[in-house]
C-alpha positions, 0 to 999 in steps of 0.5 A: 725324078727329073733325071729319069728320062735321060737314064731311061733313054740311055738304058733302053738304047743299050738294051736294044742291042745287047750282049751276055754278061754272065754265064747261062746255067746248065749243069747241077751243082750245090752250094750251102744247102742250095742246088742251082744251075751253071754251065761251069763245073762249079757254081759262080758268085757275081757279088763276091768280088768287084771284078768278075764272077768267081766259083763258089768253091773259092769264096771264103765266107758264108753264102746261100744261092737260090736258083730260078728252078728253086724259086719256081718249084716253091712258087714264091712270088715275093723275094722276102719269102725266099729269104725266110729259107736263108740262115740267120735272116729274119723278115718282118713287115710293118706299115708298108715296109718289109725289113730284113735283118741278117745275123742280128744286125739292124735292117739298114745294115744289109746291102741290096743289089738288083741287077747290080744296082744299089736300091736302098732308100738314102732316107732310111738306108733300107730297101723295102724287100716287100716290093721286089717280086720274083720275075720268071728266071730270076736268081738270088745270092746272099753273102753273110758277114761284113762286105764293107771292104768291097761295097762300103757303107751299107754292107755291114752285115752282108749282101743280098743280090737279086739278078733277073735272067738275061736274054741269053740265059732265058730266051723266048716268051713266058707268062703266068697269071694266078688268083685266089684268097683276098681277091689276090691277083699276081701276074708276070710276063717276060720276053728274052732274045739272044742274037749274034753278039747281043741279047735283051730282056724285058719283064713286067710283074703285077700284084694286087690284093685287097688284103685283110685286117692287120690290127687286133680285132680290126675290120679294115682290109689292108691291101696293096697294088704293085707294078714293076717294069724292068729290062736289061741287056748287053752288046759286044761291040768289038772283040773283048769290049761290051756294053751293058745296061739295066733299068727298073721302075717300081710303083706301089700303093696301098693302105696301112694302119697307124699305131696309136701314140696318143697318151692316155688313149685306151688303144695307146701303143696298139695298131688301130684301124685308120681309115684313109691312111695310104701310101704311094711309092715310086722308084726308078733305077738304071745302070749303064756300063762298059767292059774291056778285056785285054791280054786274052782276058787277063786284064779287065777294065770296067766302067759303070754309072747308076742312078736311083730315084725314090719318092715316098708319099703317105697320107694320114688324115688322123696322123702324120703325112709325109713326102720325101724325095731321095736319090743316088748317083754312083760311078765306078771304075774297076780294073783287075789283072790275073797272074799265073792262070787265074791263081792270083788276081789283083783288083783296084776299084774306085767309087764316086757316090752322091746321095740326096734327100729332101723332106718336102713337107717340112723344108725345101733345102736339099741335103747331099752327102758325097763319098769317094771309095778306093778299094784294093783286093787280092785273091789266090785260088789253089788246088787246096787253098783259097785266100782273099784280102780286101781293104777300102778307104772312104773319103766322106764330106760329112763324116770322118774318113773310114778304112775297112778290111776283110780277110778270108781263107779256105782249106780243102782238108780232103776231097769232101771237107773244106774249112773256112774262116773270115775276119772283117770290119764294116761302117754304117753312116747315119741316114738322112732320116736319122740326121735331118728327119722331122715330124712335128711333135713326134720325131727330130733328127740328130745331126751330131750322130756318129757312124756305127762301126762293126768288127766280125769274124767267123769260122765254118766247115762244108762237108759232103756225104754220099759222093756229094749227094748230101752237103752240110755247112756249119758256121759260127760267127761273132760280131761287135758293133760300136756307136749303135744308133738307137731311138731315145725319148728325152724329157721333158717332151719325150719327142723321139730322137736318135742317138749313139749308144755308149756301150757296144752291142754283140751278135753271136750265133750258129748257122746250119744248112743242109742240102740232099738229093734223096733219090726217086725225084726227092730233094731236101733243103734245110736251114737252122740258125741260133742268134744271140743279139744283145746290147749291154745285156738286153736282147735287141728287138725283132731278132729271134733266137731261133730260125729254121726251115725245111723244104721237101720237093718231089718231081716226077720224071720229065717234070710232068708233076711236082709237089713242094712242102715248106715248113718255117719256124720263127722263134720268140723275139723281143719288141717294144711295148708302147701300150704302157706309156713309159719312155723308153718303152719296155720290151715284150715277147713276140710268140714263136710261130710255124708256117706251113706252105704246100704247092703242086704243079702239073704239065698240061702240054709242052710249055704249059703248066697249071699250079696251085698253092696254099700259104699258111696252111695251118692258118697260124695267127701271129704277130711279126711286130707287136700288135701287127697281125700277119695274114692268115691262110691263103690259096691260089691257083694259076697257069703258066706258059713258056714259048 
């Protein structure tokens, strides 16, 4: 992390005198089954366009918004658990890595942004969502469907955008501490300040747990410790000209268990207690940017630069240790012009990105891939009709140049009914690990891999009932993926190596989201999705056919007391069974399961609350990944103060 000091200094300098970038949430509204706050007459989306936030009512795709209020009421600490309530998002954890799959896609097909920074590891193209803790006042945006036309390589299946609260959105000091089962301790502290033309916020979170065994009949507890320090801010240096910055440092360490790949072993293919195996990951992210608005805000210019620096180290006395260093530098310029009172907007964006990778234990040669992306976008927003079209051309120094696009339209048929449709393409380049990865006798990369290419379309309807007290959103989607990357076991040594499939894979399904204000302090949010993900007639692994969630919340007048009940269903899914010693491994069925969480909060005094919750109330035993046993029932209590 040699560049960390320079970027940390630049970001901290900008945080020290900072100004608002996005709007504070104040009035209630609804979007795709989620109620959240905004000072505008309709909610806004930060990630749906490259130039500026746009109203949810103008977006032509599928989305879910999770607000600070909802995260707080559900007492969710891991953002991975927030995503379990989003249609078509499947969450699975294995060996210190928590993965998300959207609409039946692969785990590295989802772009994750944290305060506008791309946080995926170039080594595997994924972000470990299990390391992202919910800070006080944070919010989440999820865009489903291809967004490669705006964001490029990683956004094949969609975008997950996490945004911490700025000093303007949440000023003052706030802190919470909680503890419970498995010696678990969670803590968070935050301070935000809003000045005259500037604001800043600093935040810290910590989670520590001894955990519990995750191997069948195992006795070794699998714990972890994770620490996050972050800051953001902006400053208006002149009329229409502002600077902004954000930084984040995450350190996670813990234990994991190996999977036994010893041929002929009585535990072959099973996760087994593995004393001494542990991991330590460090990640540093930073962004600095400048924004200038001319012609009374009709013409904007935005220049930004960001870095990501990620180190991963695993120690496995009886297995295969590893140490990797990955990094990313990205510079972007965006300009947009609004014609006719914001009805017509034309945007141009240019991205320059360099990703680097070094497998420390196997070779010292640093690998790099450079990419230049050029984006053009047009948006129209009328009283009844919305339209958006974007095209992107990527010039890559390793892979063939690629062009992706997205077209979407929305029509307000009545005051309570809106139809929408979208069509788009996406590209996912092979990762450094897939190209150059190496574990002696276990895995060899394939430098001849070709990029994966996706084509997708969707149609949907958003319907309001009871004067807007109930909203129902229904979507059908259909996607096809060419050159899917898979893991092969070629003879005679059967060492794992990736390859491109000769046949296409398909992902089709239906999404349903419901939000309702029931009166007397009750509110309800529900989600259901059916996903059929297949390759040449064979079901893809770890893609459940059915996902559902239902969340009921009650709040007393003046919020003196609140209670929340969440029920989540995860349907059957396929996974690879390595216990039989065949290559490739046959599939086995993972059983479905139901998780029930309950929590309550009571106001002790102005600005001071006590709370408690029980996770996995029914103590359900289940395996999200074959032979990896998930945690059982856990109970926690805590206190929170805001001044």
